[in-house]
LOKETI-122019 format. One record per residue (C-alpha): residue in one letter; x, y, z. Coordinates in steps of 0.5 Angstrom, whole numbers, plus 2048, in hexadecimal, padded with zeros to 3 digits. Layout:
kolmar r: A | east: X | north: Y | up: Z
...
END
This chain:
kolmar r: M | east: 804 | north: 7D9 | up: 811
kolmar r: Q | east: 7FF | north: 7D6 | up: 80D
kolmar r: H | east: 7FE | north: 7D8 | up: 806
kolmar r: Q | east: 7F6 | north: 7D9 | up: 804
kolmar r: P | east: 7F4 | north: 7D7 | up: 7FD
kolmar r: P | east: 7F3 | north: 7DD | up: 7F8
kolmar r: V | east: 7EB | north: 7DF | up: 7F7
kolmar r: T | east: 7E9 | north: 7DD | up: 7F0
kolmar r: S | east: 7E2 | north: 7DF | up: 7F1
kolmar r: Y | east: 7E3 | north: 7E6 | up: 7EE
kolmar r: N | east: 7DE | north: 7E8 | up: 7EA
kolmar r: L | east: 7E2 | north: 7ED | up: 7E5
kolmar r: H | east: 7DC | north: 7EE | up: 7E0
kolmar r: S | east: 7D8 | north: 7F1 | up: 7E5
kolmar r: H | east: 7DE | north: 7F5 | up: 7E8
kolmar r: I | east: 7DF | north: 7F8 | up: 7E1
kolmar r: K | east: 7D9 | north: 7FA | up: 7E0
kolmar r: I | east: 7D9 | north: 7FE | up: 7E6
kolmar r: I | east: 7DF | north: 802 | up: 7E5
kolmar r: M | east: 7DE | north: 804 | up: 7DE
kolmar r: S | east: 7D8 | north: 808 | up: 7E0
kolmar r: S | east: 7DC | north: 80B | up: 7E7
kolmar r: K | east: 7E2 | north: 810 | up: 7E7
kolmar r: S | east: 7E8 | north: 80F | up: 7EB
kolmar r: P | east: 7E9 | north: 815 | up: 7F0
kolmar r: P | east: 7F0 | north: 819 | up: 7EF
kolmar r: P | east: 7F6 | north: 816 | up: 7F3
kolmar r: Q | east: 7F6 | north: 819 | up: 7FA
kolmar r: S | east: 7FA | north: 816 | up: 7FF
kolmar r: C | east: 801 | north: 814 | up: 801
kolmar r: D | east: 808 | north: 812 | up: 7FF
kolmar r: T | east: 80D | north: 80D | up: 801
kolmar r: F | east: 814 | north: 80B | up: 7FF
kolmar r: V | east: 81A | north: 807 | up: 801
kolmar r: V | east: 821 | north: 807 | up: 800
kolmar r: L | east: 826 | north: 801 | up: 801
kolmar r: G | east: 82C | north: 800 | up: 804
kolmar r: D | east: 831 | north: 801 | up: 7FD
kolmar r: R | east: 82E | north: 808 | up: 7FD
kolmar r: T | east: 82E | north: 80A | up: 805
kolmar r: K | east: 833 | north: 80D | up: 80A
kolmar r: G | east: 835 | north: 807 | up: 80E
kolmar r: G | east: 832 | north: 802 | up: 80A
kolmar r: H | east: 82B | north: 802 | up: 80D
kolmar r: I | east: 824 | north: 802 | up: 80A
kolmar r: V | east: 820 | north: 809 | up: 80B
kolmar r: F | east: 819 | north: 808 | up: 80A
kolmar r: G | east: 814 | north: 80E | up: 80A
kolmar r: K | east: 80D | north: 810 | up: 808
kolmar r: N | east: 808 | north: 816 | up: 809
kolmar r: S | east: 801 | north: 815 | up: 80A
kolmar r: D | east: 7FC | north: 81A | up: 807
kolmar r: R | east: 7F5 | north: 819 | up: 80A
kolmar r: P | east: 7EE | north: 81D | up: 80A
kolmar r: Q | east: 7EF | north: 823 | up: 80D
kolmar r: D | east: 7EB | north: 823 | up: 814
kolmar r: E | east: 7ED | north: 81C | up: 815
kolmar r: V | east: 7F1 | north: 81A | up: 81B
kolmar r: Q | east: 7F8 | north: 815 | up: 81A
kolmar r: E | east: 7FB | north: 812 | up: 820
kolmar r: V | east: 801 | north: 80F | up: 822
kolmar r: V | east: 800 | north: 809 | up: 826
kolmar r: Y | east: 804 | north: 803 | up: 829
kolmar r: Q | east: 801 | north: 7FC | up: 82A
kolmar r: P | east: 806 | north: 7F7 | up: 82D
kolmar r: N | east: 807 | north: 7F0 | up: 82B
kolmar r: A | east: 802 | north: 7EB | up: 82D
kolmar r: N | east: 7FF | north: 7E4 | up: 82E
kolmar r: H | east: 7F8 | north: 7E2 | up: 82B
kolmar r: A | east: 7F4 | north: 7DC | up: 82D
kolmar r: Q | east: 7F3 | north: 7D7 | up: 828
kolmar r: G | east: 7EC | north: 7D8 | up: 824
kolmar r: S | east: 7EC | north: 7E0 | up: 826
kolmar r: K | east: 7EA | north: 7E5 | up: 821
kolmar r: V | east: 7ED | north: 7EC | up: 820
kolmar r: K | east: 7E8 | north: 7F2 | up: 81E
kolmar r: C | east: 7EB | north: 7F6 | up: 819
kolmar r: T | east: 7E8 | north: 7FD | up: 816
kolmar r: Y | east: 7E2 | north: 7F9 | up: 813
kolmar r: I | east: 7E2 | north: 7F2 | up: 814
kolmar r: E | east: 7E4 | north: 7EC | up: 818
kolmar r: I | east: 7EA | north: 7E7 | up: 816
kolmar r: E | east: 7ED | north: 7E1 | up: 819
kolmar r: Q | east: 7F3 | north: 7E4 | up: 81E
kolmar r: V | east: 7FA | north: 7E1 | up: 81E
kolmar r: E | east: 7FD | north: 7DD | up: 825
kolmar r: T | east: 803 | north: 7E3 | up: 825
kolmar r: T | east: 803 | north: 7EA | up: 823
kolmar r: H | east: 809 | north: 7EF | up: 823
kolmar r: A | east: 809 | north: 7F5 | up: 826
kolmar r: V | east: 808 | north: 7FB | up: 821
kolmar r: I | east: 808 | north: 803 | up: 821
kolmar r: L | east: 803 | north: 805 | up: 81D
kolmar r: S | east: 801 | north: 80C | up: 819
kolmar r: K | east: 7F9 | north: 80B | up: 818
kolmar r: P | east: 7F3 | north: 80F | up: 817
kolmar r: S | east: 7F0 | north: 80F | up: 81E
kolmar r: W | east: 7E9 | north: 80C | up: 81C
kolmar r: M | east: 7EC | north: 806 | up: 819
kolmar r: W | east: 7EF | north: 800 | up: 81B
kolmar r: G | east: 7F4 | north: 800 | up: 816
kolmar r: A | east: 7FA | north: 804 | up: 814
kolmar r: E | east: 7FD | north: 809 | up: 80F
kolmar r: M | east: 804 | north: 806 | up: 811
kolmar r: G | east: 808 | north: 804 | up: 816
kolmar r: A | east: 80E | north: 7FF | up: 818
kolmar r: N | east: 80E | north: 7F8 | up: 81D
kolmar r: D | east: 814 | north: 7F6 | up: 821
kolmar r: R | east: 816 | north: 7F2 | up: 81C
kolmar r: G | east: 819 | north: 7F8 | up: 818
kolmar r: V | east: 813 | north: 7F7 | up: 813
kolmar r: C | east: 811 | north: 7FE | up: 810
kolmar r: I | east: 80A | north: 7FE | up: 80C
kolmar r: G | east: 807 | north: 805 | up: 809
kolmar r: N | east: 801 | north: 804 | up: 804
kolmar r: E | east: 7FE | north: 809 | up: 7FE
kolmar r: A | east: 7F8 | north: 809 | up: 7FB
kolmar r: V | east: 7F7 | north: 808 | up: 7F4
kolmar r: W | east: 7F1 | north: 808 | up: 7EF
kolmar r: T | east: 7F1 | north: 802 | up: 7EA
kolmar r: K | east: 7EC | north: 7FF | up: 7E5
kolmar r: L | east: 7E9 | north: 7FA | up: 7E9
kolmar r: Q | east: 7E6 | north: 7FF | up: 7EE
kolmar r: G | east: 7DE | north: 800 | up: 7EE
kolmar r: D | east: 7D9 | north: 800 | up: 7F3
kolmar r: D | east: 7DB | north: 7FA | up: 7F6
kolmar r: D | east: 7E0 | north: 7FD | up: 7F9
kolmar r: A | east: 7DC | north: 800 | up: 7FF
kolmar r: T | east: 7DA | north: 7F9 | up: 801
kolmar r: E | east: 7DD | north: 7F9 | up: 808
kolmar r: R | east: 7E4 | north: 7F4 | up: 808
kolmar r: L | east: 7EA | north: 7F5 | up: 80A
kolmar r: L | east: 7ED | north: 7FC | up: 809
kolmar r: G | east: 7F5 | north: 7FD | up: 806
kolmar r: M | east: 7F6 | north: 800 | up: 80C
kolmar r: D | east: 7F4 | north: 7FA | up: 810
kolmar r: L | east: 7F8 | north: 7F6 | up: 80B
kolmar r: L | east: 7FE | north: 7FA | up: 80D
kolmar r: R | east: 7FD | north: 7F9 | up: 815
kolmar r: L | east: 7FC | north: 7F1 | up: 814
kolmar r: G | east: 802 | north: 7F1 | up: 810
kolmar r: L | east: 806 | north: 7F5 | up: 816
kolmar r: E | east: 803 | north: 7F1 | up: 81C
kolmar r: R | east: 804 | north: 7EA | up: 818
kolmar r: G | east: 80A | north: 7EB | up: 813
kolmar r: S | east: 811 | north: 7EA | up: 816
kolmar r: T | east: 815 | north: 7EC | up: 80F
kolmar r: A | east: 813 | north: 7F0 | up: 809
kolmar r: E | east: 811 | north: 7E9 | up: 805
kolmar r: S | east: 80D | north: 7E7 | up: 80A
kolmar r: A | east: 809 | north: 7EC | up: 80B
kolmar r: L | east: 808 | north: 7EC | up: 804
kolmar r: D | east: 805 | north: 7E6 | up: 804
kolmar r: I | east: 801 | north: 7E7 | up: 80A
kolmar r: I | east: 7FE | north: 7ED | up: 807
kolmar r: T | east: 7FD | north: 7EA | up: 800
kolmar r: S | east: 7FA | north: 7E3 | up: 803
kolmar r: L | east: 7F5 | north: 7E8 | up: 807
kolmar r: L | east: 7F3 | north: 7EC | up: 801
kolmar r: E | east: 7F2 | north: 7E6 | up: 7FD
kolmar r: Q | east: 7ED | north: 7E3 | up: 802
kolmar r: H | east: 7E9 | north: 7E9 | up: 805
kolmar r: G | east: 7EA | north: 7EE | up: 7FF
kolmar r: Q | east: 7EB | north: 7F6 | up: 801
kolmar r: G | east: 7E5 | north: 7FB | up: 801
kolmar r: G | east: 7E1 | north: 800 | up: 805
kolmar r: P | east: 7E2 | north: 807 | up: 806
kolmar r: C | east: 7E9 | north: 80A | up: 807
kolmar r: S | east: 7E6 | north: 810 | up: 80B
kolmar r: D | east: 7E1 | north: 810 | up: 811
kolmar r: T | east: 7DF | north: 817 | up: 80E
kolmar r: Q | east: 7DF | north: 816 | up: 807
kolmar r: P | east: 7DB | north: 810 | up: 805
kolmar r: G | east: 7DD | north: 810 | up: 7FE
kolmar r: L | east: 7E5 | north: 810 | up: 7FF
kolmar r: L | east: 7E6 | north: 809 | up: 7FC
kolmar r: Y | east: 7ED | north: 806 | up: 7F9
kolmar r: H | east: 7F1 | north: 800 | up: 7F9
kolmar r: N | east: 7F8 | north: 800 | up: 7FC
kolmar r: S | east: 7FF | north: 7FF | up: 7FA
kolmar r: F | east: 805 | north: 7FE | up: 800
kolmar r: L | east: 80C | north: 7FF | up: 801
kolmar r: I | east: 80E | north: 7F9 | up: 805
kolmar r: A | east: 816 | north: 7FA | up: 808
kolmar r: D | east: 81A | north: 7F6 | up: 80D
kolmar r: T | east: 821 | north: 7F7 | up: 80F
kolmar r: K | east: 823 | north: 7F3 | up: 808
kolmar r: E | east: 81F | north: 7F4 | up: 803
kolmar r: A | east: 818 | north: 7F8 | up: 801
kolmar r: W | east: 812 | north: 7F6 | up: 7FD
kolmar r: V | east: 80D | north: 7FA | up: 7F9
kolmar r: L | east: 806 | north: 7F7 | up: 7F9
kolmar r: E | east: 801 | north: 7F9 | up: 7F4
kolmar r: T | east: 7F9 | north: 7F7 | up: 7F4
kolmar r: A | east: 7F3 | north: 7F7 | up: 7F0
kolmar r: G | east: 7ED | north: 7F4 | up: 7F3
kolmar r: R | east: 7F0 | north: 7ED | up: 7F5
kolmar r: H | east: 7F5 | north: 7EE | up: 7F0
kolmar r: W | east: 7FC | north: 7EF | up: 7F2
kolmar r: V | east: 803 | north: 7F0 | up: 7F0
kolmar r: A | east: 80A | north: 7F0 | up: 7F4
kolmar r: E | east: 811 | north: 7F3 | up: 7F2
kolmar r: N | east: 817 | north: 7F1 | up: 7F6
kolmar r: I | east: 81C | north: 7F7 | up: 7F7
kolmar r: K | east: 823 | north: 7F5 | up: 7FA
kolmar r: S | east: 827 | north: 7FC | up: 7F8
kolmar r: G | east: 826 | north: 803 | up: 7F6
kolmar r: H | east: 820 | north: 807 | up: 7F8
kolmar r: R | east: 818 | north: 806 | up: 7F6
kolmar r: N | east: 812 | north: 80A | up: 7F8
kolmar r: I | east: 80B | north: 80A | up: 7F7
kolmar r: S | east: 805 | north: 80F | up: 7F7
kolmar r: N | east: 7FE | north: 80F | up: 7F4
kolmar r: T | east: 7FF | north: 80A | up: 7EE
kolmar r: L | east: 801 | north: 803 | up: 7EC
kolmar r: T | east: 808 | north: 803 | up: 7EB
kolmar r: I | east: 80A | north: 7FC | up: 7E9
kolmar r: T | east: 80A | north: 7FB | up: 7E2
kolmar r: T | east: 80E | north: 7F4 | up: 7DF
kolmar r: N | east: 812 | north: 7F3 | up: 7E5
kolmar r: M | east: 80E | north: 7EF | up: 7E9
kolmar r: D | east: 811 | north: 7EA | up: 7EE
kolmar r: R | east: 80B | north: 7E7 | up: 7F1
kolmar r: S | east: 803 | north: 7E7 | up: 7EF
kolmar r: S | east: 7FC | north: 7E5 | up: 7F0
kolmar r: E | east: 7FA | north: 7DF | up: 7EC
kolmar r: G | east: 7F6 | north: 7E1 | up: 7E7
kolmar r: V | east: 7F8 | north: 7E8 | up: 7E7
kolmar r: K | east: 7FA | north: 7E8 | up: 7DF
kolmar r: E | east: 7F4 | north: 7E4 | up: 7DD
kolmar r: A | east: 7F0 | north: 7E9 | up: 7E0
kolmar r: A | east: 7F3 | north: 7EF | up: 7DC
kolmar r: K | east: 7F2 | north: 7EB | up: 7D6
kolmar r: E | east: 7EB | north: 7E9 | up: 7D7
kolmar r: A | east: 7E9 | north: 7F0 | up: 7D8
kolmar r: G | east: 7ED | north: 7F2 | up: 7D2
kolmar r: W | east: 7F2 | north: 7F6 | up: 7D5
kolmar r: W | east: 7F8 | north: 7F2 | up: 7D3
kolmar r: D | east: 7F9 | north: 7EF | up: 7CC
kolmar r: G | east: 7FC | north: 7E8 | up: 7CF
kolmar r: T | east: 802 | north: 7E8 | up: 7CB
kolmar r: S | east: 806 | north: 7EE | up: 7CC
kolmar r: E | east: 80A | north: 7EF | up: 7D3
kolmar r: F | east: 805 | north: 7EF | up: 7D8
kolmar r: N | east: 805 | north: 7F6 | up: 7DC
kolmar r: F | east: 801 | north: 7F7 | up: 7E3
kolmar r: A | east: 801 | north: 7FE | up: 7E3
kolmar r: D | east: 7FE | north: 7FF | up: 7DC
kolmar r: A | east: 7F9 | north: 7FA | up: 7DD
kolmar r: F | east: 7F6 | north: 7FC | up: 7E3
kolmar r: N | east: 7F7 | north: 803 | up: 7E4
kolmar r: A | east: 7F1 | north: 807 | up: 7E4
kolmar r: D | east: 7F1 | north: 80B | up: 7DD
kolmar r: D | east: 7F0 | north: 812 | up: 7E0
kolmar r: N | east: 7F5 | north: 810 | up: 7E6
kolmar r: S | east: 7FB | north: 815 | up: 7E7
kolmar r: D | east: 7FF | north: 815 | up: 7EC
kolmar r: G | east: 800 | north: 81D | up: 7EB
kolmar r: G | east: 808 | north: 81C | up: 7EA
kolmar r: R | east: 809 | north: 81A | up: 7F1
kolmar r: Q | east: 80B | north: 814 | up: 7F0
kolmar r: Q | east: 810 | north: 816 | up: 7EB
kolmar r: C | east: 812 | north: 81C | up: 7EF
kolmar r: G | east: 814 | north: 817 | up: 7F4
kolmar r: Q | east: 818 | north: 813 | up: 7F0
kolmar r: Q | east: 81C | north: 819 | up: 7EE
kolmar r: L | east: 81D | north: 81B | up: 7F5
kolmar r: L | east: 820 | north: 814 | up: 7F7
kolmar r: A | east: 824 | north: 814 | up: 7F1
kolmar r: K | east: 827 | north: 81A | up: 7F2
kolmar r: L | east: 828 | north: 81A | up: 7FA
kolmar r: S | east: 82B | north: 813 | up: 7FA
kolmar r: Q | east: 830 | north: 813 | up: 7F4
kolmar r: G | east: 836 | north: 813 | up: 7F9
kolmar r: G | east: 834 | north: 80E | up: 7FD
kolmar r: E | east: 833 | north: 812 | up: 803
kolmar r: F | east: 82B | north: 813 | up: 804
kolmar r: S | east: 82A | north: 814 | up: 80B
kolmar r: L | east: 824 | north: 816 | up: 810
kolmar r: T | east: 826 | north: 81D | up: 80E
kolmar r: E | east: 824 | north: 81B | up: 806
kolmar r: M | east: 81E | north: 817 | up: 808
kolmar r: F | east: 81B | north: 81E | up: 80C
kolmar r: E | east: 81D | north: 822 | up: 805
kolmar r: V | east: 818 | north: 81D | up: 801
kolmar r: L | east: 813 | north: 81D | up: 806
kolmar r: R | east: 813 | north: 825 | up: 807
kolmar r: D | east: 812 | north: 826 | up: 7FF
kolmar r: T | east: 80C | north: 82A | up: 7FE
kolmar r: E | east: 80E | north: 82C | up: 7F7
kolmar r: S | east: 80C | north: 825 | up: 7F5
kolmar r: G | east: 806 | north: 824 | up: 7F9
kolmar r: I | east: 80A | north: 81F | up: 7FD
kolmar r: C | east: 809 | north: 823 | up: 803
kolmar r: R | east: 802 | north: 827 | up: 804
kolmar r: T | east: 800 | north: 82D | up: 808
kolmar r: T | east: 7FA | north: 82D | up: 80D
kolmar r: D | east: 7F6 | north: 831 | up: 808
kolmar r: H | east: 7F6 | north: 82B | up: 803
kolmar r: Q | east: 7EF | north: 827 | up: 803
kolmar r: H | east: 7F4 | north: 821 | up: 804
kolmar r: P | east: 7FA | north: 824 | up: 808
kolmar r: T | east: 800 | north: 820 | up: 80A
kolmar r: A | east: 7FD | north: 81D | up: 811
kolmar r: A | east: 804 | north: 819 | up: 813
kolmar r: S | east: 80B | north: 817 | up: 811
kolmar r: M | east: 80E | north: 811 | up: 813
END
């Protein structure tokens, strides 16, 4: 795998001017979690996600076999074409029918990924520019990554090279957001959170972890994009002397996860306490309506699929 150099021609000042006059929408999609082997029955890793999407959208489950590709060929994602790789893994995807990318899925190497919409201080009108959707990045990570860490490398490299952007709905052109990801394999998990082309990642090797529609990585960063701290300092979101906190620096000021992330965290702690978390407990989390993790069909953004 060839790692692409980070993009440095990012006009932060113009982006700040845009977001100061725009208001981010309330969180409205998805919860993803993983429970590692030290907390599960049989020592397996359990991964779960609910995908909440616009009410009239169709979400389909598709299988894409592994494939070999001609040197120099391209792959057409939802909006843009990028360079194809020589070999892609077989994948099972749960995806809105209109887009190339996917909300969640797994590949033939045991890698699972789910993504979340997040709203950050770097959002603005430029997010409508057609680039890679977060869902495209997810599918590319599954098709190309043989481990959770390699999928992380692929997603972050493509994010830095191409950026993220474009409407995230075919019926709601104003639905624009940045993305976070939970990436797991049979040994470990990674949480990846982004703001524009910037990103941070946290390695999870034990216990449980969940993400919803807010940035959750604070000071516990195992990896990050080049210049992320400098960007926060330049914008006045970090003083440059205290410990750097990614979530505090980049979460949109009016962003709230509605308590779903905390509710999911509490459910996981309770259900995995005895080290016997299993598929039954996974179902219990994904079916929890009181927290909003599971939404009924009369909601504007109902739960469209579960993994």
